[in-house]
Chimera marker file (.cmm) of the C-alpha trace (Angstrom):
<marker_set name="trace">
<marker id="1" x="17.159" y="-7.871" z="75.801" r="1" g="1" b="0" radius="0.5"/>
<marker id="2" x="18.824" y="-7.056" z="72.449" r="1" g="1" b="0" radius="0.5"/>
<marker id="3" x="21.522" y="-4.378" z="72.297" r="1" g="1" b="0" radius="0.5"/>
<marker id="4" x="20.087" y="-1.351" z="70.469" r="1" g="1" b="0" radius="0.5"/>
<marker id="5" x="23.060" y="0.972" z="70.911" r="1" g="1" b="0" radius="0.5"/>
<marker id="6" x="24.211" y="0.543" z="67.304" r="1" g="1" b="0" radius="0.5"/>
<marker id="7" x="20.860" y="1.537" z="65.794" r="1" g="1" b="0" radius="0.5"/>
<marker id="8" x="20.727" y="5.329" z="65.923" r="1" g="1" b="0" radius="0.5"/>
<marker id="9" x="17.389" y="5.654" z="64.143" r="1" g="1" b="0" radius="0.5"/>
<marker id="10" x="15.557" y="4.345" z="67.183" r="1" g="1" b="0" radius="0.5"/>
<marker id="11" x="17.341" y="6.400" z="69.831" r="1" g="1" b="0" radius="0.5"/>
<marker id="12" x="14.992" y="9.032" z="71.173" r="1" g="1" b="0" radius="0.5"/>
<marker id="13" x="16.047" y="12.667" z="71.440" r="1" g="1" b="0" radius="0.5"/>
<marker id="14" x="16.456" y="14.098" z="74.906" r="1" g="1" b="0" radius="0.5"/>
<marker id="15" x="13.316" y="15.522" z="76.472" r="1" g="1" b="0" radius="0.5"/>
<marker id="16" x="12.755" y="19.104" z="75.392" r="1" g="1" b="0" radius="0.5"/>
<marker id="17" x="14.596" y="18.684" z="72.076" r="1" g="1" b="0" radius="0.5"/>
<marker id="18" x="11.547" y="19.744" z="70.090" r="1" g="1" b="0" radius="0.5"/>
<marker id="19" x="12.373" y="21.216" z="66.702" r="1" g="1" b="0" radius="0.5"/>
<marker id="20" x="10.337" y="24.276" z="65.755" r="1" g="1" b="0" radius="0.5"/>
<marker id="21" x="8.067" y="24.220" z="62.727" r="1" g="1" b="0" radius="0.5"/>
<marker id="22" x="10.190" y="26.937" z="61.065" r="1" g="1" b="0" radius="0.5"/>
<marker id="23" x="13.317" y="24.819" z="61.500" r="1" g="1" b="0" radius="0.5"/>
<marker id="24" x="11.514" y="21.774" z="60.133" r="1" g="1" b="0" radius="0.5"/>
<marker id="25" x="10.408" y="23.798" z="57.094" r="1" g="1" b="0" radius="0.5"/>
<marker id="26" x="13.998" y="24.828" z="56.370" r="1" g="1" b="0" radius="0.5"/>
<marker id="27" x="15.202" y="21.227" z="56.767" r="1" g="1" b="0" radius="0.5"/>
<marker id="28" x="12.356" y="19.930" z="54.591" r="1" g="1" b="0" radius="0.5"/>
<marker id="29" x="13.304" y="22.379" z="51.865" r="1" g="1" b="0" radius="0.5"/>
<marker id="30" x="16.933" y="21.220" z="52.002" r="1" g="1" b="0" radius="0.5"/>
<marker id="31" x="15.983" y="17.525" z="51.972" r="1" g="1" b="0" radius="0.5"/>
<marker id="32" x="13.652" y="18.018" z="48.991" r="1" g="1" b="0" radius="0.5"/>
<marker id="33" x="16.198" y="20.060" z="47.033" r="1" g="1" b="0" radius="0.5"/>
<marker id="34" x="18.954" y="17.518" z="47.704" r="1" g="1" b="0" radius="0.5"/>
<marker id="35" x="17.035" y="14.729" z="45.917" r="1" g="1" b="0" radius="0.5"/>
<marker id="36" x="18.849" y="12.243" z="48.146" r="1" g="1" b="0" radius="0.5"/>
<marker id="37" x="16.092" y="10.861" z="50.325" r="1" g="1" b="0" radius="0.5"/>
<marker id="38" x="13.080" y="10.244" z="48.093" r="1" g="1" b="0" radius="0.5"/>
<marker id="39" x="11.091" y="13.325" z="49.088" r="1" g="1" b="0" radius="0.5"/>
<marker id="40" x="10.388" y="15.144" z="45.853" r="1" g="1" b="0" radius="0.5"/>
<marker id="41" x="8.602" y="18.124" z="47.397" r="1" g="1" b="0" radius="0.5"/>
<marker id="42" x="9.055" y="20.250" z="50.473" r="1" g="1" b="0" radius="0.5"/>
<marker id="43" x="5.600" y="19.132" z="51.633" r="1" g="1" b="0" radius="0.5"/>
<marker id="44" x="6.540" y="15.434" z="51.464" r="1" g="1" b="0" radius="0.5"/>
<marker id="45" x="9.740" y="16.070" z="53.392" r="1" g="1" b="0" radius="0.5"/>
<marker id="46" x="7.927" y="18.216" z="55.963" r="1" g="1" b="0" radius="0.5"/>
<marker id="47" x="5.358" y="15.474" z="56.537" r="1" g="1" b="0" radius="0.5"/>
<marker id="48" x="8.181" y="13.019" z="57.113" r="1" g="1" b="0" radius="0.5"/>
<marker id="49" x="9.847" y="15.398" z="59.571" r="1" g="1" b="0" radius="0.5"/>
<marker id="50" x="6.587" y="15.745" z="61.503" r="1" g="1" b="0" radius="0.5"/>
<marker id="51" x="6.454" y="11.944" z="61.764" r="1" g="1" b="0" radius="0.5"/>
<marker id="52" x="10.017" y="12.049" z="63.093" r="1" g="1" b="0" radius="0.5"/>
<marker id="53" x="9.008" y="14.642" z="65.681" r="1" g="1" b="0" radius="0.5"/>
<marker id="54" x="6.126" y="12.421" z="66.804" r="1" g="1" b="0" radius="0.5"/>
<marker id="55" x="8.425" y="9.384" z="67.067" r="1" g="1" b="0" radius="0.5"/>
<marker id="56" x="11.107" y="11.363" z="68.920" r="1" g="1" b="0" radius="0.5"/>
<marker id="57" x="13.845" y="10.833" z="66.356" r="1" g="1" b="0" radius="0.5"/>
<marker id="58" x="16.057" y="13.412" z="64.653" r="1" g="1" b="0" radius="0.5"/>
<marker id="59" x="14.851" y="14.505" z="61.203" r="1" g="1" b="0" radius="0.5"/>
<marker id="60" x="18.056" y="13.355" z="59.517" r="1" g="1" b="0" radius="0.5"/>
<marker id="61" x="17.536" y="9.874" z="60.940" r="1" g="1" b="0" radius="0.5"/>
<marker id="62" x="13.940" y="9.896" z="59.747" r="1" g="1" b="0" radius="0.5"/>
<marker id="63" x="14.927" y="10.493" z="56.141" r="1" g="1" b="0" radius="0.5"/>
<marker id="64" x="17.322" y="7.571" z="56.435" r="1" g="1" b="0" radius="0.5"/>
<marker id="65" x="14.597" y="5.400" z="58.016" r="1" g="1" b="0" radius="0.5"/>
<marker id="66" x="11.760" y="6.139" z="55.562" r="1" g="1" b="0" radius="0.5"/>
<marker id="67" x="11.238" y="6.137" z="51.811" r="1" g="1" b="0" radius="0.5"/>
<marker id="68" x="8.526" y="8.123" z="50.066" r="1" g="1" b="0" radius="0.5"/>
<marker id="69" x="6.621" y="5.642" z="47.904" r="1" g="1" b="0" radius="0.5"/>
<marker id="70" x="3.777" y="6.929" z="45.751" r="1" g="1" b="0" radius="0.5"/>
<marker id="71" x="3.730" y="10.068" z="47.875" r="1" g="1" b="0" radius="0.5"/>
<marker id="72" x="3.453" y="8.234" z="51.211" r="1" g="1" b="0" radius="0.5"/>
<marker id="73" x="6.084" y="7.550" z="53.878" r="1" g="1" b="0" radius="0.5"/>
<marker id="74" x="7.053" y="3.890" z="54.176" r="1" g="1" b="0" radius="0.5"/>
<marker id="75" x="9.691" y="2.486" z="56.510" r="1" g="1" b="0" radius="0.5"/>
<marker id="76" x="12.615" y="0.998" z="54.600" r="1" g="1" b="0" radius="0.5"/>
<marker id="77" x="12.822" y="-2.786" z="54.506" r="1" g="1" b="0" radius="0.5"/>
<marker id="78" x="16.235" y="-2.902" z="56.202" r="1" g="1" b="0" radius="0.5"/>
<marker id="79" x="14.903" y="-0.733" z="59.059" r="1" g="1" b="0" radius="0.5"/>
<marker id="80" x="11.888" y="-3.025" z="59.463" r="1" g="1" b="0" radius="0.5"/>
<marker id="81" x="14.249" y="-5.986" z="59.652" r="1" g="1" b="0" radius="0.5"/>
<marker id="82" x="16.440" y="-4.206" z="62.211" r="1" g="1" b="0" radius="0.5"/>
<marker id="83" x="13.436" y="-3.426" z="64.416" r="1" g="1" b="0" radius="0.5"/>
<marker id="84" x="12.233" y="-7.027" z="64.128" r="1" g="1" b="0" radius="0.5"/>
<marker id="85" x="15.643" y="-8.304" z="65.196" r="1" g="1" b="0" radius="0.5"/>
<marker id="86" x="15.881" y="-5.744" z="68.018" r="1" g="1" b="0" radius="0.5"/>
<marker id="87" x="12.631" y="-7.075" z="69.420" r="1" g="1" b="0" radius="0.5"/>
<marker id="88" x="14.079" y="-10.582" z="69.515" r="1" g="1" b="0" radius="0.5"/>
<marker id="89" x="13.045" y="-11.836" z="66.090" r="1" g="1" b="0" radius="0.5"/>
<marker id="90" x="15.322" y="-14.273" z="64.279" r="1" g="1" b="0" radius="0.5"/>
<marker id="91" x="15.924" y="-14.494" z="60.543" r="1" g="1" b="0" radius="0.5"/>
<marker id="92" x="17.135" y="-17.617" z="58.810" r="1" g="1" b="0" radius="0.5"/>
<marker id="93" x="18.488" y="-17.102" z="55.285" r="1" g="1" b="0" radius="0.5"/>
<link id1="1" id2="2" r="1" g="1" b="0" radius="0.2"/>
<link id1="2" id2="3" r="1" g="1" b="0" radius="0.2"/>
<link id1="3" id2="4" r="1" g="1" b="0" radius="0.2"/>
<link id1="4" id2="5" r="1" g="1" b="0" radius="0.2"/>
<link id1="5" id2="6" r="1" g="1" b="0" radius="0.2"/>
<link id1="6" id2="7" r="1" g="1" b="0" radius="0.2"/>
<link id1="7" id2="8" r="1" g="1" b="0" radius="0.2"/>
<link id1="8" id2="9" r="1" g="1" b="0" radius="0.2"/>
<link id1="9" id2="10" r="1" g="1" b="0" radius="0.2"/>
<link id1="10" id2="11" r="1" g="1" b="0" radius="0.2"/>
<link id1="11" id2="12" r="1" g="1" b="0" radius="0.2"/>
<link id1="12" id2="13" r="1" g="1" b="0" radius="0.2"/>
<link id1="13" id2="14" r="1" g="1" b="0" radius="0.2"/>
<link id1="14" id2="15" r="1" g="1" b="0" radius="0.2"/>
<link id1="15" id2="16" r="1" g="1" b="0" radius="0.2"/>
<link id1="16" id2="17" r="1" g="1" b="0" radius="0.2"/>
<link id1="17" id2="18" r="1" g="1" b="0" radius="0.2"/>
<link id1="18" id2="19" r="1" g="1" b="0" radius="0.2"/>
<link id1="19" id2="20" r="1" g="1" b="0" radius="0.2"/>
<link id1="20" id2="21" r="1" g="1" b="0" radius="0.2"/>
<link id1="21" id2="22" r="1" g="1" b="0" radius="0.2"/>
<link id1="22" id2="23" r="1" g="1" b="0" radius="0.2"/>
<link id1="23" id2="24" r="1" g="1" b="0" radius="0.2"/>
<link id1="24" id2="25" r="1" g="1" b="0" radius="0.2"/>
<link id1="25" id2="26" r="1" g="1" b="0" radius="0.2"/>
<link id1="26" id2="27" r="1" g="1" b="0" radius="0.2"/>
<link id1="27" id2="28" r="1" g="1" b="0" radius="0.2"/>
<link id1="28" id2="29" r="1" g="1" b="0" radius="0.2"/>
<link id1="29" id2="30" r="1" g="1" b="0" radius="0.2"/>
<link id1="30" id2="31" r="1" g="1" b="0" radius="0.2"/>
<link id1="31" id2="32" r="1" g="1" b="0" radius="0.2"/>
<link id1="32" id2="33" r="1" g="1" b="0" radius="0.2"/>
<link id1="33" id2="34" r="1" g="1" b="0" radius="0.2"/>
<link id1="34" id2="35" r="1" g="1" b="0" radius="0.2"/>
<link id1="35" id2="36" r="1" g="1" b="0" radius="0.2"/>
<link id1="36" id2="37" r="1" g="1" b="0" radius="0.2"/>
<link id1="37" id2="38" r="1" g="1" b="0" radius="0.2"/>
<link id1="38" id2="39" r="1" g="1" b="0" radius="0.2"/>
<link id1="39" id2="40" r="1" g="1" b="0" radius="0.2"/>
<link id1="40" id2="41" r="1" g="1" b="0" radius="0.2"/>
<link id1="41" id2="42" r="1" g="1" b="0" radius="0.2"/>
<link id1="42" id2="43" r="1" g="1" b="0" radius="0.2"/>
<link id1="43" id2="44" r="1" g="1" b="0" radius="0.2"/>
<link id1="44" id2="45" r="1" g="1" b="0" radius="0.2"/>
<link id1="45" id2="46" r="1" g="1" b="0" radius="0.2"/>
<link id1="46" id2="47" r="1" g="1" b="0" radius="0.2"/>
<link id1="47" id2="48" r="1" g="1" b="0" radius="0.2"/>
<link id1="48" id2="49" r="1" g="1" b="0" radius="0.2"/>
<link id1="49" id2="50" r="1" g="1" b="0" radius="0.2"/>
<link id1="50" id2="51" r="1" g="1" b="0" radius="0.2"/>
<link id1="51" id2="52" r="1" g="1" b="0" radius="0.2"/>
<link id1="52" id2="53" r="1" g="1" b="0" radius="0.2"/>
<link id1="53" id2="54" r="1" g="1" b="0" radius="0.2"/>
<link id1="54" id2="55" r="1" g="1" b="0" radius="0.2"/>
<link id1="55" id2="56" r="1" g="1" b="0" radius="0.2"/>
<link id1="56" id2="57" r="1" g="1" b="0" radius="0.2"/>
<link id1="57" id2="58" r="1" g="1" b="0" radius="0.2"/>
<link id1="58" id2="59" r="1" g="1" b="0" radius="0.2"/>
<link id1="59" id2="60" r="1" g="1" b="0" radius="0.2"/>
<link id1="60" id2="61" r="1" g="1" b="0" radius="0.2"/>
<link id1="61" id2="62" r="1" g="1" b="0" radius="0.2"/>
<link id1="62" id2="63" r="1" g="1" b="0" radius="0.2"/>
<link id1="63" id2="64" r="1" g="1" b="0" radius="0.2"/>
<link id1="64" id2="65" r="1" g="1" b="0" radius="0.2"/>
<link id1="65" id2="66" r="1" g="1" b="0" radius="0.2"/>
<link id1="66" id2="67" r="1" g="1" b="0" radius="0.2"/>
<link id1="67" id2="68" r="1" g="1" b="0" radius="0.2"/>
<link id1="68" id2="69" r="1" g="1" b="0" radius="0.2"/>
<link id1="69" id2="70" r="1" g="1" b="0" radius="0.2"/>
<link id1="70" id2="71" r="1" g="1" b="0" radius="0.2"/>
<link id1="71" id2="72" r="1" g="1" b="0" radius="0.2"/>
<link id1="72" id2="73" r="1" g="1" b="0" radius="0.2"/>
<link id1="73" id2="74" r="1" g="1" b="0" radius="0.2"/>
<link id1="74" id2="75" r="1" g="1" b="0" radius="0.2"/>
<link id1="75" id2="76" r="1" g="1" b="0" radius="0.2"/>
<link id1="76" id2="77" r="1" g="1" b="0" radius="0.2"/>
<link id1="77" id2="78" r="1" g="1" b="0" radius="0.2"/>
<link id1="78" id2="79" r="1" g="1" b="0" radius="0.2"/>
<link id1="79" id2="80" r="1" g="1" b="0" radius="0.2"/>
<link id1="80" id2="81" r="1" g="1" b="0" radius="0.2"/>
<link id1="81" id2="82" r="1" g="1" b="0" radius="0.2"/>
<link id1="82" id2="83" r="1" g="1" b="0" radius="0.2"/>
<link id1="83" id2="84" r="1" g="1" b="0" radius="0.2"/>
<link id1="84" id2="85" r="1" g="1" b="0" radius="0.2"/>
<link id1="85" id2="86" r="1" g="1" b="0" radius="0.2"/>
<link id1="86" id2="87" r="1" g="1" b="0" radius="0.2"/>
<link id1="87" id2="88" r="1" g="1" b="0" radius="0.2"/>
<link id1="88" id2="89" r="1" g="1" b="0" radius="0.2"/>
<link id1="89" id2="90" r="1" g="1" b="0" radius="0.2"/>
<link id1="90" id2="91" r="1" g="1" b="0" radius="0.2"/>
<link id1="91" id2="92" r="1" g="1" b="0" radius="0.2"/>
<link id1="92" id2="93" r="1" g="1" b="0" radius="0.2"/>
</marker_set>
């Protein structure tokens, strides 16, 4: 089994570490205002944070894992490659 310890974006939060909707709204506002992660509006960022909650990952890791492309969340290519390799896939360049 591949070692996943160096890939923080796929490490689940401890049980019970649910982030409240109010907290997610504040984080979404900060992410959108920062202009660093591709979410141009608070609503886009909030949607991404809700996806993170569903996947059990921290919101900050979610914004590093996803891009917003044409208003929709899309996993970044390097994260797709990492997940492929974690599941045993091999890449030959």
